[in-house]
C-alpha positions as a Markdown table, in Angstrom:
| # | Residue | x | y | z |
|---|---|---|---|---|
| 1 | Unk | -19.1 | -35.5 | -115.5 |
| 2 | Unk | -20.5 | -39.1 | -115.1 |
| 3 | Unk | -17.2 | -40.5 | -116.4 |
| 4 | Unk | -15.7 | -39.4 | -113.2 |
| 5 | Unk | -17.9 | -41.7 | -111.3 |
| 6 | Unk | -16.9 | -44.6 | -113.8 |
| 7 | Unk | -13.1 | -44.2 | -113.7 |
| 8 | Unk | -12.2 | -42.7 | -110.2 |
| 9 | Unk | -8.6 | -43.9 | -110.6 |
| 10 | Unk | -8.3 | -42.3 | -114.2 |
| 11 | Unk | -9.7 | -39.1 | -113.1 |
| 12 | Unk | -7.3 | -38.8 | -110.1 |
| 13 | Unk | -4.4 | -39.5 | -112.4 |
| 14 | Unk | -5.8 | -36.6 | -114.8 |
| 15 | Unk | -6.1 | -34.3 | -111.9 |
| 16 | Unk | -2.5 | -35.0 | -110.9 |
| 17 | Unk | -1.2 | -34.5 | -114.3 |
| 18 | Unk | -3.2 | -31.3 | -115.0 |
| 19 | Unk | -1.9 | -30.1 | -111.6 |
| 20 | Unk | 1.6 | -30.7 | -112.5 |
| 21 | Unk | 1.1 | -29.1 | -115.7 |
| 22 | Unk | -0.4 | -26.0 | -114.6 |
| 23 | Unk | 2.5 | -25.7 | -112.1 |
| 24 | Unk | 4.9 | -26.0 | -115.0 |
| 25 | Unk | 3.1 | -23.3 | -117.1 |
| 26 | Unk | 3.0 | -21.0 | -114.0 |
| 27 | Unk | 6.7 | -21.3 | -113.6 |
| 28 | Unk | 7.4 | -20.9 | -117.3 |
| 29 | Unk | 5.2 | -17.7 | -117.3 |
| 30 | Unk | 6.8 | -16.4 | -114.3 |
| 31 | Unk | 10.3 | -16.9 | -115.4 |
| 32 | Unk | 9.6 | -15.6 | -118.8 |
| 33 | Unk | 8.2 | -12.5 | -117.2 |
| 34 | Unk | 11.2 | -11.9 | -114.9 |
| 35 | Unk | 13.6 | -12.9 | -117.7 |
| 36 | Unk | 12.0 | -10.1 | -120.1 |
| 37 | Unk | 12.4 | -7.5 | -117.3 |
| 38 | Unk | 16.0 | -8.3 | -116.3 |
| 39 | Unk | 17.2 | -8.5 | -120.1 |
């Protein structure tokens, strides 16, 4: 946790990237579930 205080900009970039990645994973799961249901 102490690394976040040392590198605030790096931590912000990692947070933005992980946020985008989690949204992409969410949409992939969502579309795959609906795709399987409608096949």
